[in-house]
Every structure is written in structure tokens, then in C-alpha cells.
SERO-4910 file (N, C-alpha, C, O; in steps of 0.05 Angstrom, whole numbers):
BEGIN
 pado doro    nc1    nc2    nc3   cac1   cac2   cac3    cc1    cc2    cc3    oc1    oc2    oc3
  Met    A    166    316    373    168    328    347    148    316    328    135    330    311
  Ile    A    144    289    330    125    275    312     96    285    318     81    290    300
  Ile    A     90    288    344     63    297    351     59    326    342     37    332    332
  Ala    A     79    342    345     77    370    336     72    372    306     54    387    297
  Phe    A     87    358    291     84    359    262     57    346    253     46    354    233
  Ser    A     48    326    268     22    314    262     -1    334    266    -19    336    250
  Val    A      1    349    288    -19    370    293    -18    392    272    -39    401    262
  Ile    A      6    400    264      9    420    243     -3    410    216    -16    424    202
  Cys    A      2    384    210     -8    372    185    -38    372    186    -51    379    166
  Ala    A    -50    363    208    -79    361    210    -92    389    208   -112    393    194
  Ala    A    -80    409    221    -90    436    220    -88    448    192   -106    461    183
  Ser    A    -66    442    179    -62    452    152    -82    439    132    -92    453    115
  Leu    A    -87    413    136   -106    400    119   -134    411    122   -148    416    103
  Leu    A   -142    415    147   -169    426    152   -171    455    142   -192    463    131
  Ser    A   -149    470    145   -149    497    134   -151    498    104   -165    515     92
  Met    A   -137    479     91   -139    477     62   -167    470     52   -177    482     33
  Ile    A   -180    451     66   -207    444     58   -226    468     62   -242    473     44
  Ala    A   -223    481     85   -241    504     90   -236    526     69   -255    539     60
  Trp    A   -211    531     62   -204    552     42   -216    545     15   -227    562      1
  Glu    A   -213    520      7   -223    511    -19   -253    513    -21   -264    521    -41
  Leu    A   -267    505      1   -296    507      2   -305    537      1   -325    544    -11
  Trp    A   -289    554     14   -296    582     13   -292    594    -15   -308    610    -24
  Gln    A   -271    585    -29   -267    594    -57   -290    584    -75   -299    599    -93
  Ile    A   -300    560    -70   -323    550    -85   -347    567    -79   -363    573    -97
  His    A   -351    573    -54   -374    590    -46   -373    617    -59   -393    629    -66
  Lys    A   -349    629    -61   -345    655    -74   -345    654   -104   -341    674   -118
  Arg    A   -349    629   -115   -349    624   -143   -322    631   -156   -321    639   -179
  Asn    A   -301    627   -141   -274    629   -152   -264    602   -160   -275    581   -152
  Arg    A   -243    601   -177   -232    575   -185   -214    565   -164   -192    576   -159
  Pro    A   -221    543   -150   -204    532   -128   -180    517   -140   -181    508   -163
  Ile    A   -160    515   -124   -137    499   -133   -144    469   -135   -137    456   -154
  Ile    A   -159    460   -115   -170    432   -115   -200    434   -113   -211    444    -93
  Asp    A   -214    425   -134   -243    427   -134   -254    402   -119   -256    380   -129
  Leu    A   -261    407    -93   -271    385    -76   -299    375    -84   -308    355    -73
  Arg    A   -312    389   -103   -338    380   -111   -338    354   -126   -358    341   -130
  Val    A   -314    346   -135   -312    320   -149   -318    296   -131   -325    275   -140
  Phe    A   -315    300   -105   -321    279    -86   -351    274    -84   -360    253    -73
  Ala    A   -368    291    -94   -396    286    -95   -403    264   -115   -425    252   -113
  Asn    A   -385    258   -133   -388    236   -152   -381    210   -138   -358    206   -130
  Arg    A   -400    192   -135   -395    167   -121   -373    150   -134   -357    138   -120
  Asn    A   -373    149   -160   -352    133   -174   -324    143   -167   -306    128   -163
  Phe    A   -321    170   -167   -295    181   -160   -287    176   -131   -264    169   -126
  Ser    A   -306    179   -113   -300    175    -85   -291    146    -79   -272    141    -65
  Ile    A   -305    127    -91   -298     99    -88   -270     93   -100   -254     79    -88
  Ser    A   -265    104   -124   -239    101   -137   -217    113   -120   -196    102   -117
  Phe    A   -222    136   -107   -203    149    -90   -195    131    -67   -172    128    -60
  Val    A   -216    119    -54   -211    102    -31   -195     77    -40   -177     68    -26
  Leu    A   -203     65    -62   -190     41    -72   -160     46    -78   -143     30    -72
  Ile    A   -155     68    -91   -127     75    -98   -111     80    -73    -88     73    -71
  Phe    A   -123     94    -53   -109    100    -28   -102     74    -14    -79     70     -5
  Thr    A   -121     56    -11   -116     31      3    -96     13    -12    -79     -1      1
  Thr    A    -97     14    -38    -78     -2    -54    -50      9    -51    -31     -6    -47
  Gly    A    -47     35    -52    -21     47    -47    -11     42    -19     13     38    -15
  Phe    A    -30     42      0    -23     37     28    -10      9     31     10      7     45
  Ile    A    -21    -11     18    -10    -38     20     13    -43      1     33    -55      9
  Leu    A     11    -33    -24     31    -39    -44     58    -27    -37     78    -41    -38
  Tyr    A     59     -1    -30     84     11    -24     97     -1      1    121     -3      3
  Ala    A     80     -8     21     90    -20     45    103    -47     39    123    -54     50
  Ser    A     90    -63     22    101    -89     15    128    -86      0    146   -102      4
  Ile    A    130    -65    -17    155    -61    -31    178    -54    -12    201    -61    -17
  Val    A    171    -41     10    191    -33     30    198    -57     48    221    -62     54
  Leu    A    178    -72     57    181    -93     77    191   -119     66    207   -133     79
  Leu    A    183   -126     42    190   -153     31    220   -156     27    231   -177     35
  Pro    A    235   -136     16    264   -140     15    277   -143     42    296   -159     45
  Gln    A    267   -129     63    278   -133     90    272   -161    100    289   -173    112
  Phe    A    248   -171     94    241   -198    102    259   -218     89    269   -237    102
  Leu    A    264   -215     63    280   -235     48    309   -234     58    322   -255     59
  Gln    A    319   -210     64    348   -208     71    353   -215    100    373   -227    106
  Thr    A    335   -207    118    340   -212    147    332   -240    156    346   -252    173
  Leu    A    309   -250    146    299   -275    156    305   -299    137    309   -321    146
  Met    A    305   -293    111    309   -315     92    339   -317     83    346   -336     69
  Gly    A    355   -298     91    384   -300     84    391   -293     56    412   -301     46
  Tyr    A    374   -278     42    380   -270     15    400   -247     15    402   -232     34
  Thr    A    416   -246     -6    433   -223    -11    416   -201    -23    393   -205    -31
  Ala    A    427   -176    -24    412   -154    -35    406   -159    -65    385   -150    -74
  Glu    A    424   -172    -78    420   -178   -107    396   -197   -111    379   -193   -128
  Leu    A    396   -219    -95    374   -239    -98    347   -227    -90    327   -232   -102
  Ala    A    347   -210    -69    322   -197    -60    312   -179    -82    288   -177    -87
  Gly    A    331   -164    -95    323   -147   -117    312   -162   -141    292   -154   -153
  Leu    A    324   -186   -147    313   -202   -169    286   -213   -163    268   -214   -180
  Ala    A    281   -221   -138    255   -231   -130    234   -209   -132    211   -215   -138
  Met    A    241   -184   -126    222   -163   -127    217   -152   -155    195   -143   -162
  Ser    A    238   -152   -171    236   -139   -198    217   -154   -216    207   -141   -236
  Ile    A    211   -179   -211    192   -193   -229    165   -181   -228    149   -184   -246
  Gly    A    158   -167   -206    132   -154   -204    128   -132   -225    106   -130   -236
  Gly    A    149   -117   -231    146    -96   -252    142   -109   -279    126    -98   -295
  Leu    A    155   -131   -284    151   -145   -310    123   -156   -312    111   -154   -334
  Ala    A    112   -166   -290     85   -177   -291     65   -154   -296     46   -159   -311
  Met    A     68   -131   -284     50   -109   -289     52    -99   -318     32    -92   -330
  Met    A     76    -99   -329     80    -90   -356     66   -109   -376     55   -100   -396
  Ile    A     65   -134   -370     52   -154   -387     21   -151   -383      6   -154   -402
  Gly    A     12   -146   -359    -16   -146   -353    -31   -121   -363    -55   -122   -368
  Met    A    -17    -98   -365    -30    -73   -372    -44    -75   -399    -68    -68   -400
  Pro    A    -31    -83   -421    -46    -84   -446    -69   -104   -446    -89   -100   -460
  Ile    A    -66   -126   -431    -88   -146   -429   -112   -134   -416   -135   -137   -425
  Val    A   -108   -119   -394   -130   -107   -380   -142    -84   -397   -166    -80   -397
  Gly    A   -125    -70   -411   -135    -49   -429   -154    -60   -450   -174    -47   -457
  Tyr    A   -148    -83   -460   -165    -97   -479   -191   -106   -466   -213   -104   -478
  Leu    A   -189   -118   -442   -213   -129   -429   -231   -107   -418   -255   -111   -417
  Ser    A   -220    -84   -411   -237    -63   -400   -257    -52   -420   -278    -41   -412
  Ala    A   -252    -56   -445   -271    -47   -466   -293    -68   -470   -313    -62   -483
  Lys    A   -290    -92   -459   -309   -113   -463   -322   -124   -438   -344   -136   -439
  Val    A   -310   -118   -415   -320   -129   -389   -324   -106   -370   -310    -86   -371
  Asp    A   -345   -108   -354   -351    -88   -334   -327    -84   -315   -316   -104   -305
  Glu    A   -319    -59   -311   -295    -54   -295   -298    -64   -266   -278    -71   -253
  Arg    A   -323    -65   -256   -327    -75   -229   -319   -104   -226   -308   -112   -205
  Tyr    A   -324   -120   -246   -316   -148   -245   -286   -151   -246   -275   -169   -233
  Leu    A   -272   -134   -260   -243   -135   -261   -231   -127   -234   -211   -139   -226
  Ile    A   -243   -108   -220   -234   -100   -194   -237   -123   -174   -219   -129   -158
  Val    A   -260   -136   -175   -265   -159   -157   -246   -182   -163   -236   -195   -145
  Leu    A   -240   -186   -189   -221   -207   -196   -193   -201   -185   -179   -219   -176
  Asp    A   -185   -175   -185   -159   -168   -174   -158   -173   -144   -138   -183   -134
  Arg    A   -180   -165   -129   -180   -169   -100   -178   -199    -93   -164   -206    -74
  Met    A   -192   -215   -108   -191   -244   -103   -164   -256   -111   -153   -272    -97
  His    A   -154   -246   -133   -128   -257   -143   -105   -249   -124    -87   -265   -120
  Gly    A   -106   -225   -113    -85   -216    -95    -83   -231    -69    -62   -233    -57
  Ala    A   -106   -243    -61   -106   -258    -35    -94   -286    -38    -84   -296    -19
  Val    A    -96   -297    -62    -88   -325    -66    -58   -329    -61    -50   -347    -46
  Pro    A    -40   -312    -73    -11   -316    -67     -4   -312    -38     14   -326    -27
  Leu    A    -17   -293    -24    -11   -288      4    -20   -312     21     -5   -320     39
  Leu    A    -43   -324     15    -52   -347     30    -33   -371     25    -27   -386     43
  His    A    -25   -374      0     -7   -396     -7     20   -392      7     32   -412     17
  Glu    A     30   -368      8     56   -362     20     54   -367     51     73   -376     63
  Asp    A     31   -360     62     28   -364     91     26   -393     98     35   -401    120
  Ser    A     14   -409     81     10   -438     87     35   -454     81     39   -476     92
  Arg    A     52   -444     62     76   -460     55    100   -441     55    110   -435     33
  Pro    A    109   -432     78    132   -414     79    157   -429     68    162   -452     75
  Ser    A    173   -415     52    196   -427     41    216   -404     33    207   -382     26
  Ser    A    242   -410     34    262   -391     27    272   -396     -2    291   -382    -10
  Glu    A    260   -414    -16    269   -420    -43    264   -397    -61    242   -386    -62
  Leu    A    284   -389    -77    282   -365    -94    260   -369   -115    245   -351   -121
  Arg    A    258   -393   -126    239   -398   -147    210   -394   -137    194   -383   -151
  Leu    A    205   -403   -113    178   -400   -102    172   -371    -95    150   -361   -100
  Cys    A    192   -356    -85    188   -328    -78    182   -312   -104    165   -294   -104
  Val    A    197   -318   -125    193   -304   -150    166   -310   -162    152   -292   -172
  Trp    A    157   -335   -160    131   -343   -171    108   -330   -156     89   -320   -168
  Leu    A    110   -328   -129     90   -315   -113     89   -285   -119     67   -274   -120
  Arg    A    112   -273   -122    113   -244   -128    101   -239   -156     87   -219   -160
  Leu    A    106   -257   -174     95   -255   -201     64   -257   -200     50   -241   -213
  Cys    A     54   -277   -185     25   -280   -183     12   -257   -169    -11   -249   -176
  Gln    A     25   -245   -150     14   -223   -135     13   -198   -153     -7   -183   -151
  Ser    A     34   -193   -169     36   -168   -184     20   -168   -210     11   -147   -219
  Ile    A     16   -192   -221      3   -193   -247    -27   -185   -245    -39   -178   -265
  Gly    A    -38   -186   -221    -66   -178   -217    -70   -148   -212    -92   -139   -214
  Leu    A    -48   -134   -207    -51   -105   -201    -63    -89   -224    -78    -71   -219
  Pro    A    -55    -95   -249    -68    -80   -271    -98    -83   -272   -112    -65   -282
  Phe    A   -109   -105   -262   -138   -109   -261   -151    -89   -241   -175    -86   -242
  Leu    A   -135    -76   -225   -146    -56   -207   -140    -28   -218   -158    -11   -220
  Phe    A   -115    -22   -225   -107      5   -232   -123     15   -257   -134     37   -256
  Val    A   -123     -1   -278   -136      8   -303   -166     13   -299   -176     34   -306
  Pro    A   -182     -6   -288   -210     -1   -284   -216     22   -265   -235     37   -269
  Val    A   -200     24   -244   -205     46   -224   -201     73   -237   -216     92   -232
  Tyr    A   -180     76   -253   -175    101   -266   -197    107   -286   -204    131   -290
  Val    A   -209     87   -298   -231     91   -317   -256     99   -302   -270    118   -310
  Leu    A   -262     85   -280   -286     90   -264   -285    118   -251   -306    130   -247
  Ala    A   -262    128   -245   -260    154   -233   -271    177   -250   -280    197   -239
  Tyr    A   -271    173   -276   -281    193   -294   -310    189   -302   -322    207   -315
  Val    A   -322    166   -295   -350    161   -303   -369    179   -288   -368    181   -263
  Gly    A   -385    193   -302   -405    211   -291   -394    238   -282   -409    255   -272
  Ala    A   -368    243   -287   -356    269   -280   -356    288   -303   -356    280   -326
  Asp    A   -357    314   -297   -356    335   -317   -329    335   -330   -308    332   -317
  Lys    A   -328    338   -356   -302    338   -371   -284    360   -362   -260    358   -363
  Ser    A   -295    382   -352   -279    404   -343   -264    398   -317   -246    412   -309
  Lys    A   -272    376   -303   -259    368   -278   -238    346   -282   -228    335   -263
  Ser    A   -230    341   -307   -211    319   -313   -185    324   -299   -173    305   -288
  Asn    A   -175    348   -300   -149    354   -287   -150    350   -257   -132    340   -244
  Asp    A   -172    359   -245   -176    355   -216   -176    325   -209   -164    317   -189
  Ile    A   -191    310   -224   -193    281   -219   -166    268   -221   -158    252   -204
  Ala    A   -151    274   -243   -125    262   -247   -106    269   -224    -91    252   -214
  Gly    A   -106    294   -215    -88    302   -194    -95    289   -167    -77    280   -153
  Leu    A   -121    287   -161   -129    275   -136   -125    245   -135   -118    234   -114
  Ile    A   -129    232   -157   -124    203   -158    -94    197   -154    -87    179   -139
  Asn    A    -77    212   -166    -48    208   -162    -40    216   -133    -22    204   -122
  Leu    A    -53    236   -123    -48    244    -95    -56    221    -76    -42    215    -57
  Ala    A    -79    208    -82    -88    185    -65    -68    163    -65    -62    151    -44
  Lys    A    -56    157    -89    -37    135    -90    -12    142    -75     -1    125    -60
  Asn    A     -1    166    -79     24    174    -65     19    177    -35     36    169    -19
  Leu    A     -4    189    -28     -9    192      1    -13    165     15     -4    161     37
  Gly    A    -28    147      1    -31    121     12     -5    106     15     -1     92     35
  Gly    A     13    109     -4     39     96     -2     55    107     21     68     91     35
  Ser    A     55    133     25     70    145     47     59    136     74     74    129     92
  Cys    A     32    136     76     20    128    101     24     99    107     30     91    130
  Gly    A     22     82     86     26     53     90     55     47     98     59     30    116
  Thr    A     74     60     85    102     55     92    108     63    121    121     48    135
  Ser    A     98     87    128    103     96    156     89     78    176    100     72    197
  Phe    A     64     70    170     49     54    189     62     27    193     66     19    216
  Phe    A     69     12    172     79    -15    175    107    -15    185    114    -34    200
  Thr    A    124      4    178    151      5    190    150     11    220    166      0    235
  Thr    A    130     28    228    127     33    256    117      8    271    127      2    293
  Val    A     97     -6    259     88    -31    271    110    -51    274    112    -65    294
  Leu    A    126    -54    253    149    -72    253    168    -65    276    177    -83    290
  Ala    A    175    -40    278    194    -31    299    182    -36    327    197    -45    345
  Arg    A    157    -30    331    144    -33    357    144    -63    365    150    -70    388
  His    A    136    -80    346    135   -109    352    163   -120    357    167   -139    373
  Ala    A    183   -110    343    210   -119    347    219   -112    376    232   -127    389
  Gln    A    211    -88    385    217    -80    412    203    -98    433    214   -105    453
  Ile    A    177   -105    427    162   -122    445    176   -149    448    179   -159    470
  His    A    183   -162    425    196   -188    426    224   -186    439    232   -205    453
  Gln    A    237   -164    435    263   -160    448    260   -159    478    276   -170    493
  Gln    A    239   -146    488    234   -144    516    227   -172    528    236   -179    550
  Phe    A    212   -188    512    206   -216    521    232   -232    524    236   -246    544
  Leu    A    249   -229    504    275   -244    505    292   -235    528    304   -252    542
  Val    A    294   -209    532    311   -199    554    300   -208    580    315   -215    598
  Lys    A    274   -209    583    262   -217    609    269   -246    615    276   -252    638
  His    A    267   -264    596    273   -292    600    303   -296    604    311   -313    620
  Val    A    319   -281    590    348   -284    594    356   -275    622    372   -288    635
  Asn    A    344   -254    632    350   -245    659    341   -265    680    355   -269    700
  Asp    A    317   -277    675    307   -297    694    326   -321    695    332   -331    717
  Gly    A    335   -330    672    354   -353    672    380   -346    685    391   -363    700
  Ala    A    390   -323    679    416   -315    691    414   -313    722    432   -320    736
  Thr    A    391   -302    731    387   -300    760    385   -327    773    396   -331    795
  Ala    A    370   -345    760    367   -372    772    394   -387    773    399   -401    792
  Trp    A    410   -383    752    436   -397    751    454   -386    773    469   -401    786
  Ser    A    454   -359    776    472   -347    796    464   -355    824    481   -358    842
  Asn    A    437   -357    829    428   -365    855    435   -395    861    441   -402    884
  Lys    A    434   -411    841    440   -440    845    469   -445    850    475   -462    867
  Tyr    A    486   -432    836    515   -437    837    530   -415    853    554   -413    850
  Lys    A    516   -400    869    528   -378    883    547   -390    905    539   -408    919
  Cys    A    570   -380    907    590   -390    926    586   -376    953    600   -381    972
***
């Protein structure tokens, strides 16, 4: 069923692109004006938003599972550890809005990419189940996200025709939602597959031990 729906999705997507290009060729108003991808700024912004949604939504889904299953958190504590990220973004948005008028947006994007890696490296080098540390790392990770979202949304419109504003806004939001859906599906599948692999390793060793014990003490 998954393969069948994947084929249907791919065929529908290709048909949609072909139909929209045909409408452009016939000089009709397409539902999605694909000519906006000719703008390099928009294309780069589209890819950045897609990859950010791919990772961000996946982390929102996987981190609570990690905290509750491996760290022993309750659902309430896991929610508190995650909710600080929204507060960090709310604080960072006006700051980035002010800086975007004075600093090149590309520098802000680079700052976000560098800033987002620091908490992950710190968490990997010093794993801990302490709530205070988890909240602090989540805060540091989320406070840098406005440095990406605000500049990318601004760059998407640079060099574009004003009549294409609605198309750009729709496609950018599509990239974020599509990236989030793809990221969630991808990482949950990877998690399930690796859980099955480790389960097979455990079962194999358990069977070997049980067989050796039964052979040794067989009456």
C-alpha cells in the first residue's frame, strides 16, 4: 500500500508540474507559478525552509519520545522541557526583525546554522537526564531559529516580481509543511527500523545463551 501510494504521489506531482508549465505556455494564469523558481534567492530559500522543517518537526516528534522512554521523564516534564523552545522563538523574533534591517540576512542565516550545532554537540558530549540541562539545551537550540526564518522569508522576495508575492508565500509555507511531513516520516521510520535491528541482535544472543545452557545441563 505504501509503494502504491508513493507511485500515485510521484505521478500526481509530475502531472501537476506538467500541467502548470502547459498553462504558462498557453499564457493562462497557473494555480502555482513555477517561474518563481527561476529566481535564485527564492530557490535557495525554498531549500533552506524545506530542510529546516525536515529537521525541526522531526525533533519535535522524537525528543519527547527520547525523554520519556530513555530518560524516564513523565509526559508533563517532557512537555515542559519542549515548551521552552516556543518561548525562545517568541523572544528572538523581534530581535531578529530589528537586526535584519541593519545586518545582511546571509550573515544571520550562517549564525543560525552555527548556533544550532553548538547545543547538539554539547548534548552529545555530555549526555544527562537532568531537567535543567535539557531545558537549557532546548532553549539554546530554539533561540537561534528566528535567525533563519526571518531572513529566509525576506530573501525569498528579493528580486521577485511583486505580482508573484502570493505564489512565493504559498510555496514557502508549502516547503515548511512538506519538509516537516517528510522529516517526521523519515526519522520515525529510521527509528523503527533500527529498533528492529537491535531487537534482532538481542534475540540472537538470548537464543545462543539459552541453547548453550540447555546443552550444558541437559539430562
